[in-house]
VOVEXRO-665080 format. One record per atom (N, C-alpha, C): residue number from 1; residue in one letter; chain; atom name; x, y, z. Coordinates in steps of 0.1 Angstrom, whole numbers, plus 5000, padded with zeros to 4 digits. Layout:
// VOVEXRO-665080
<r NUM A A CA <X Y Z>>,
...
This chain:
// VOVEXRO-665080
<r 1 M A N <1703 3926 8320>>,
<r 1 M A CA <1689 3925 8324>>,
<r 1 M A C <1685 3938 8332>>,
<r 2 D A N <1675 3945 8328>>,
<r 2 D A CA <1670 3956 8336>>,
<r 2 D A C <1657 3951 8342>>,
<r 3 A A N <1657 3949 8355>>,
<r 3 A A CA <1646 3944 8362>>,
<r 3 A A C <1635 3954 8363>>,
<r 4 I A N <1622 3949 8364>>,
<r 4 I A CA <1611 3958 8366>>,
<r 4 I A C <1605 3953 8380>>,
<r 5 Y A N <1596 3962 8385>>,
<r 5 Y A CA <1590 3959 8398>>,
<r 5 Y A C <1575 3959 8398>>,
<r 6 H A N <1570 3952 8407>>,
<r 6 H A CA <1555 3952 8410>>,
<r 6 H A C <1553 3952 8425>>,
<r 7 L A N <1545 3961 8429>>,
<r 7 L A CA <1541 3962 8444>>,
<r 7 L A C <1529 3954 8446>>,
<r 8 A A N <1530 3945 8456>>,
<r 8 A A CA <1519 3936 8459>>,
<r 8 A A C <1516 3936 8474>>,
<r 9 P A N <1503 3935 8478>>,
<r 9 P A CA <1500 3933 8492>>,
<r 9 P A C <1507 3921 8497>>,
<r 10 A A N <1514 3922 8509>>,
<r 10 A A CA <1521 3910 8514>>,
<r 10 A A C <1512 3898 8517>>,
<r 11 A A N <1500 3901 8522>>,
<r 11 A A CA <1491 3890 8525>>,
<r 11 A A C <1487 3882 8513>>,
<r 12 R A N <1485 3889 8502>>,
<r 12 R A CA <1481 3882 8489>>,
<r 12 R A C <1493 3874 8484>>,
<r 13 W A N <1505 3881 8484>>,
<r 13 W A CA <1517 3874 8479>>,
<r 13 W A C <1520 3861 8487>>,
<r 14 Y A N <1521 3863 8500>>,
<r 14 Y A CA <1524 3851 8509>>,
<r 14 Y A C <1513 3841 8509>>,
<r 15 G A N <1501 3844 8506>>,
<r 15 G A CA <1490 3835 8505>>,
<r 15 G A C <1489 3828 8491>>,
<r 16 W A N <1497 3833 8482>>,
<r 16 W A CA <1496 3827 8468>>,
<r 16 W A C <1503 3813 8468>>,
<r 17 P A N <1498 3804 8461>>,
<r 17 P A CA <1504 3790 8460>>,
<r 17 P A C <1519 3791 8455>>,
<r 18 A A N <1528 3786 8462>>,
<r 18 A A CA <1542 3786 8459>>,
<r 18 A A C <1544 3779 8445>>,
<r 19 G A N <1551 3786 8436>>,
<r 19 G A CA <1554 3780 8423>>,
<r 19 G A C <1544 3783 8413>>,
<r 20 D A N <1533 3789 8416>>,
<r 20 D A CA <1522 3793 8407>>,
<r 20 D A C <1526 3807 8401>>,
<r 21 D A N <1522 3809 8388>>,
<r 21 D A CA <1523 3822 8382>>,
<r 21 D A C <1514 3832 8390>>,
<r 22 Y A N <1519 3844 8392>>,
<r 22 Y A CA <1512 3854 8401>>,
<r 22 Y A C <1504 3863 8392>>,
<r 23 L A N <1491 3865 8397>>,
<r 23 L A CA <1482 3874 8390>>,
<r 23 L A C <1476 3883 8401>>,
<r 24 P A N <1478 3896 8401>>,
<r 24 P A CA <1473 3906 8410>>,
<r 24 P A C <1457 3906 8409>>,
<r 25 A A N <1451 3910 8420>>,
<r 25 A A CA <1436 3911 8420>>,
<r 25 A A C <1431 3921 8410>>,
<r 26 E A N <1439 3931 8408>>,
<r 26 E A CA <1435 3942 8399>>,
<r 26 E A C <1435 3938 8384>>,
<r 27 Y A N <1441 3927 8381>>,
<r 27 Y A CA <1443 3923 8367>>,
<r 27 Y A C <1430 3922 8359>>,
<r 28 E A N <1420 3916 8365>>,
<r 28 E A CA <1407 3915 8358>>,
<r 28 E A C <1401 3928 8354>>,
<r 29 A A N <1402 3938 8363>>,
<r 29 A A CA <1397 3951 8360>>,
<r 29 A A C <1406 3959 8350>>,
<r 30 D A N <1419 3958 8352>>,
<r 30 D A CA <1428 3966 8344>>,
<r 30 D A C <1432 3960 8331>>,
<r 31 G A N <1432 3947 8330>>,
<r 31 G A CA <1436 3940 8318>>,
<r 31 G A C <1451 3938 8317>>,
<r 32 F A N <1459 3943 8326>>,
<r 32 F A CA <1474 3941 8326>>,
<r 32 F A C <1479 3942 8341>>,
<r 33 V A N <1491 3939 8343>>,
<r 33 V A CA <1498 3940 8356>>,
<r 33 V A C <1506 3953 8355>>,
<r 34 H A N <1503 3962 8365>>,
<r 34 H A CA <1511 3974 8366>>,
<r 34 H A C <1525 3972 8371>>,
<r 35 C A N <1535 3977 8365>>,
<r 35 C A CA <1549 3976 8369>>,
<r 35 C A C <1556 3989 8368>>,
<r 36 T A N <1568 3990 8374>>,
<r 36 T A CA <1576 4002 8374>>,
<r 36 T A C <1590 3998 8372>>,
<r 37 A A N <1598 4007 8367>>,
<r 37 A A CA <1613 4005 8366>>,
<r 37 A A C <1620 4015 8375>>,
<r 38 G A N <1629 4010 8383>>,
<r 38 G A CA <1637 4019 8391>>,
<r 38 G A C <1631 4021 8405>>,
<r 39 D A N <1640 4020 8415>>,
<r 39 D A CA <1636 4021 8429>>,
<r 39 D A C <1630 4035 8432>>,
<r 40 D A N <1636 4046 8428>>,
<r 40 D A CA <1630 4059 8431>>,
<r 40 D A C <1617 4061 8425>>,
<r 41 L A N <1615 4057 8413>>,
<r 41 L A CA <1601 4058 8407>>,
<r 41 L A C <1591 4049 8414>>,
<r 42 M A N <1596 4037 8418>>,
<r 42 M A CA <1587 4028 8425>>,
<r 42 M A C <1582 4035 8438>>,
<r 43 L A N <1591 4041 8445>>,
<r 43 L A CA <1587 4048 8458>>,
<r 43 L A C <1577 4059 8455>>,
<r 44 A A N <1579 4067 8444>>,
<r 44 A A CA <1570 4077 8441>>,
<r 44 A A C <1556 4072 8437>>,
<r 45 V A N <1556 4061 8430>>,
<r 45 V A CA <1543 4055 8426>>,
<r 45 V A C <1536 4049 8438>>,
<r 46 A A N <1544 4042 8447>>,
<r 46 A A CA <1538 4036 8459>>,
<r 46 A A C <1532 4047 8468>>,
<r 47 N A N <1539 4058 8469>>,
<r 47 N A CA <1533 4069 8478>>,
<r 47 N A C <1522 4076 8472>>,
<r 48 R A N <1521 4077 8459>>,
<r 48 R A CA <1510 4083 8452>>,
<r 48 R A C <1497 4075 8452>>,
<r 49 F A N <1499 4062 8450>>,
<r 49 F A CA <1487 4053 8449>>,
<r 49 F A C <1484 4044 8461>>,
<r 50 Y A N <1494 4042 8470>>,
<r 50 Y A CA <1491 4032 8480>>,
<r 50 Y A C <1494 4037 8494>>,
<r 51 R A N <1498 4049 8496>>,
<r 51 R A CA <1501 4054 8509>>,
<r 51 R A C <1490 4053 8519>>,
<r 52 A A N <1478 4055 8515>>,
<r 52 A A CA <1467 4053 8524>>,
<r 52 A A C <1462 4039 8526>>,
<r 53 A A N <1467 4030 8518>>,
<r 53 A A CA <1463 4015 8518>>,
<r 53 A A C <1469 4009 8531>>,
<r 54 P A N <1461 4003 8539>>,
<r 54 P A CA <1467 3996 8551>>,
<r 54 P A C <1474 3983 8548>>,
<r 55 G A N <1482 3979 8557>>,
<r 55 G A CA <1488 3966 8556>>,
<r 55 G A C <1502 3967 8550>>,
<r 56 E A N <1508 3955 8550>>,
<r 56 E A CA <1522 3954 8545>>,
<r 56 E A C <1522 3951 8530>>,
<r 57 F A N <1533 3955 8524>>,
<r 57 F A CA <1535 3953 8510>>,
<r 57 F A C <1548 3947 8507>>,
<r 58 V A N <1550 3940 8496>>,
<r 58 V A CA <1562 3935 8491>>,
<r 58 V A C <1565 3940 8477>>,
<r 59 L A N <1578 3941 8474>>,
<r 59 L A CA <1582 3946 8461>>,
<r 59 L A C <1587 3933 8453>>,
<r 60 L A N <1580 3930 8443>>,
<r 60 L A CA <1585 3918 8435>>,
<r 60 L A C <1595 3924 8424>>,
<r 61 T A N <1606 3917 8423>>,
<r 61 T A CA <1616 3921 8413>>,
<r 61 T A C <1614 3910 8402>>,
<r 62 I A N <1612 3915 8390>>,
<r 62 I A CA <1609 3907 8378>>,
<r 62 I A C <1619 3908 8367>>,
<r 63 D A N <1624 3897 8362>>,
<r 63 D A CA <1633 3896 8350>>,
<r 63 D A C <1624 3896 8338>>,
<r 64 P A N <1623 3907 8330>>,
<r 64 P A CA <1614 3907 8318>>,
<r 64 P A C <1617 3896 8308>>,
<r 65 A A N <1630 3891 8308>>,
<r 65 A A CA <1634 3881 8298>>,
<r 65 A A C <1627 3868 8301>>,
<r 66 R A N <1622 3866 8313>>,
<r 66 R A CA <1616 3853 8317>>,
<r 66 R A C <1601 3853 8317>>,
<r 67 L A N <1595 3864 8312>>,
<r 67 L A CA <1581 3865 8311>>,
<r 67 L A C <1576 3858 8298>>,
<r 68 S A N <1565 3851 8299>>,
<r 68 S A CA <1559 3845 8287>>,
<r 68 S A C <1548 3854 8282>>,
<r 69 A A N <1542 3862 8291>>,
<r 69 A A CA <1531 3872 8287>>,
<r 69 A A C <1538 3884 8280>>,
<r 70 P A N <1531 3891 8271>>,
<r 70 P A CA <1536 3903 8265>>,
<r 70 P A C <1539 3914 8275>>,
<r 71 L A N <1550 3921 8273>>,
<r 71 L A CA <1554 3932 8281>>,
<r 71 L A C <1554 3944 8272>>,
<r 72 R A N <1547 3955 8276>>,
<r 72 R A CA <1546 3967 8268>>,
<r 72 R A C <1550 3979 8276>>,
<r 73 W A N <1558 3988 8271>>,
<r 73 W A CA <1561 4000 8278>>,
<r 73 W A C <1551 4011 8273>>,
<r 74 E A N <1543 4016 8282>>,
<r 74 E A CA <1532 4024 8277>>,
<r 74 E A C <1531 4038 8285>>,
<r 75 Q A N <1526 4047 8278>>,
<r 75 Q A CA <1524 4061 8284>>,
<r 75 Q A C <1512 4061 8293>>,
<r 76 P A N <1513 4065 8305>>,
<r 76 P A CA <1500 4067 8313>>,
<r 76 P A C <1492 4079 8308>>,
<r 77 D A N <1481 4082 8315>>,
<r 77 D A CA <1473 4093 8311>>,
<r 77 D A C <1480 4107 8311>>,
<r 78 D A N <1490 4108 8320>>,
<r 78 D A CA <1498 4120 8322>>,
<r 78 D A C <1509 4120 8311>>,
<r 79 D A N <1508 4128 8301>>,
<r 79 D A CA <1518 4128 8291>>,
<r 79 D A C <1532 4132 8295>>,
<r 80 L A N <1534 4138 8307>>,
<r 80 L A CA <1547 4141 8312>>,
<r 80 L A C <1554 4130 8320>>,
<r 81 A A N <1546 4119 8323>>,
<r 81 A A CA <1551 4108 8331>>,
<r 81 A A C <1560 4099 8321>>,
<r 82 P A N <1569 4091 8327>>,
<r 82 P A CA <1577 4082 8319>>,
<r 82 P A C <1568 4070 8314>>,
<r 83 L A N <1573 4063 8305>>,
<r 83 L A CA <1567 4050 8301>>,
<r 83 L A C <1567 4040 8313>>,
<r 84 F A N <1557 4033 8314>>,
<r 84 F A CA <1556 4022 8325>>,
<r 84 F A C <1555 4009 8318>>,
<r 85 P A N <1561 3999 8324>>,
<r 85 P A CA <1560 3985 8319>>,
<r 85 P A C <1547 3979 8324>>,
<r 86 H A N <1539 3973 8314>>,
<r 86 H A CA <1527 3966 8317>>,
<r 86 H A C <1528 3952 8312>>,
<r 87 I A N <1524 3942 8320>>,
<r 87 I A CA <1525 3928 8317>>,
<r 87 I A C <1511 3924 8313>>,
<r 88 Y A N <1509 3919 8301>>,
<r 88 Y A CA <1495 3914 8297>>,
<r 88 Y A C <1493 3899 8299>>,
<r 89 G A N <1493 3896 8311>>,
<r 89 G A CA <1491 3882 8315>>,
<r 89 G A C <1498 3880 8329>>,
<r 90 P A N <1497 3868 8334>>,
<r 90 P A CA <1503 3865 8347>>,
<r 90 P A C <1518 3867 8347>>,
<r 91 I A N <1524 3869 8359>>,
<r 91 I A CA <1538 3870 8361>>,
<r 91 I A C <1543 3856 8363>>,
<r 92 D A N <1551 3851 8354>>,
<r 92 D A CA <1557 3837 8355>>,
<r 92 D A C <1564 3836 8369>>,
<r 93 A A N <1562 3825 8376>>,
<r 93 A A CA <1569 3823 8388>>,
<r 93 A A C <1584 3824 8387>>,
<r 94 D A N <1590 3819 8377>>,
<r 94 D A CA <1604 3819 8376>>,
<r 94 D A C <1609 3833 8371>>,
<r 95 A A N <1600 3842 8367>>,
<r 95 A A CA <1604 3855 8364>>,
<r 95 A A C <1606 3864 8376>>,
<r 96 I A N <1600 3860 8387>>,
<r 96 I A CA <1602 3867 8400>>,
<r 96 I A C <1615 3863 8406>>,
<r 97 I A N <1624 3872 8405>>,
<r 97 I A CA <1638 3869 8410>>,
<r 97 I A C <1641 3875 8423>>,
<r 98 G A N <1632 3882 8429>>,
<r 98 G A CA <1635 3888 8442>>,
<r 98 G A C <1622 3893 8449>>,
<r 99 V A N <1621 3892 8462>>,
<r 99 V A CA <1610 3898 8469>>,
<r 99 V A C <1616 3905 8481>>,
<r 100 R A N <1612 3918 8482>>,
<r 100 R A CA <1617 3927 8493>>,
<r 100 R A C <1605 3933 8500>>,
<r 101 A A N <1606 3933 8513>>,
<r 101 A A CA <1595 3940 8521>>,
<r 101 A A C <1596 3955 8519>>,
<r 102 A A N <1584 3961 8519>>,
<r 102 A A CA <1583 3975 8518>>,
<r 102 A A C <1585 3981 8532>>,
<r 103 R A N <1593 3991 8533>>,
<r 103 R A CA <1594 3998 8546>>,
<r 103 R A C <1585 4011 8546>>,
<r 104 R A N <1577 4013 8556>>,
<r 104 R A CA <1569 4025 8557>>,
<r 104 R A C <1571 4032 8570>>,
<r 105 D A N <1568 4045 8570>>,
<r 105 D A CA <1569 4053 8582>>,
<r 105 D A C <1555 4052 8590>>,
<r 106 V A N <1555 4059 8601>>,
<r 106 V A CA <1542 4058 8609>>,
<r 106 V A C <1530 4065 8602>>,
<r 107 D A N <1533 4073 8592>>,
<r 107 D A CA <1522 4080 8585>>,
<r 107 D A C <1518 4072 8573>>,
<r 108 G A N <1524 4060 8570>>,
<r 108 G A CA <1520 4052 8559>>,
<r 108 G A C <1529 4054 8547>>,
<r 109 A A N <1538 4064 8547>>,
<r 109 A A CA <1546 4067 8535>>,
<r 109 A A C <1556 4056 8533>>,
<r 110 F A N <1558 4052 8521>>,
<r 110 F A CA <1568 4042 8517>>,
<r 110 F A C <1582 4049 8517>>,
<r 111 V A N <1591 4043 8524>>,
<r 111 V A CA <1604 4050 8526>>,
<r 111 V A C <1616 4041 8520>>,
<r 112 G A N <1613 4029 8516>>,
<r 112 G A CA <1624 4020 8511>>,
<r 112 G A C <1619 4006 8510>>,
<r 113 W A N <1629 3998 8507>>,
<r 113 W A CA <1627 3983 8505>>,
<r 113 W A C <1637 3975 8514>>,
<r 114 G A N <1632 3965 8519>>,
<r 114 G A CA <1640 3956 8528>>,
<r 114 G A C <1650 3948 8520>>,
């Protein structure tokens, strides 16, 4: 199993009803759940898109084999970027096999995972 990752605001994640399938706030606008494969790439993505975002974040580790929604590996707008996993529906509760706190430095940069 090659896990994929989703970065979520900690307040949203910890406020989500336990046992319910998870759906990020951005799903309605985007039509899918953004995910990433690999810790290093996840750090790069977090710093590119969320460095200025205040608050704590968590990294959800997802087992793709446990998803009931379609998972597609798609090319972003940048042709030089790798393919990214996108989930076209909620993340099944039992597909989330781990949750780690994001570690950030004083400038907001993501530096690792707890």
